[in-house]
N, C-alpha and C positions, 0 to 999 in steps of 0.2 A: 217939608222937609218929608220927603218921601219914606218910608218906614221898610224896612228892609222884609222879604217873604219866605216863606218856608217854605219850604220841599213839595208839601200838598198843593198850598197856590199857584205854585211857578208851574207846573202841569196845567193850569186852567186855559183857555182860549178867549177871544174878542171878545165872546161873549157873557164870560165869564163863568162858563161850563167846565166840567172836567172833562179833560180830552176823550175818556175811557166812555160817558156819559154821549159824547160826539159821537163817536164810533157808535155805540147800543143806537141812532138812530139813522146810520146810515144804514145797517144791517137790515133795519126791519124795509118788509117784501107787500106795498101796497099794491103787488097784481092783483088783477081781477083771479079766482078761483079754475077759471079756463087756463089764463095764460101759465099759472102754476103749474096746472096736468098737462101744457102742451109740454114746457119745458121739461119737466121728469121725463115724459115718453122720449121726450128727441134724445135725451142722454142716455139713456137705455138701450135704446136703437143702434143712438154710437158703439155703446159697451160692446153692444151683439156684434157688431159686425167688423169691430176690431178682435173680438175672440176668434169669427170664422174667417176673416177673409185671408187671414195668414197661412192657416190648415187647406182649402181652397187653393191658395196659390201654390204650396205644398205639393200637393195630391195633381196639379194638372205642372208643376217640372217633374213629378216624377215618372206621368205617363210621356212626355216628350224628351225625357233625359234615357230613359228605361230604367230608371235606375227600383231599388226598392223604396219601402216605402219608409227612405231616408228623408224627404221633404217636405214630405206629409205628417212627421214627427216631429220635424225641428221647428215647423211652420204651427201647430200645435201648440207647444211646447211657447212660444213664442207668444201667440193669442192670448193664449189664457193667463200668462205672465200680465202682459196688456189691459188686459179686460179686468183681472183681479187690482192691477194699481188704478185705471180709469175709476173700479166701485170704491174704493177707497176715496179717491178722490172727492166724488160724485158723494155718499157719507156724510166725510167733514161737510162740505160746504151745504149737504142739508142740515146738520145739526149745527153749523154757525148761525142760519137766516133763522131756526126757531127762538 
């Protein structure tokens, strides 16, 4: 006869570990300190480019079109918004890995 499992046991995986413990094992970062540093530096560089490039494109558009600095302002606002969004995503990822 097979006894009924309680709700807490129904979330177990095939090894008998709860799924939360299995997910915690997946989050452990076993890379070297150099690899972690390069990963963070790459993400920060990406964020910087995401913030600066739209403003640079807006500056170029203003020069070509002879407009007031409307495109540089729009580019700067868009760049800052995308940069902060990426920063929030980066902080969440780094907090999950701790």
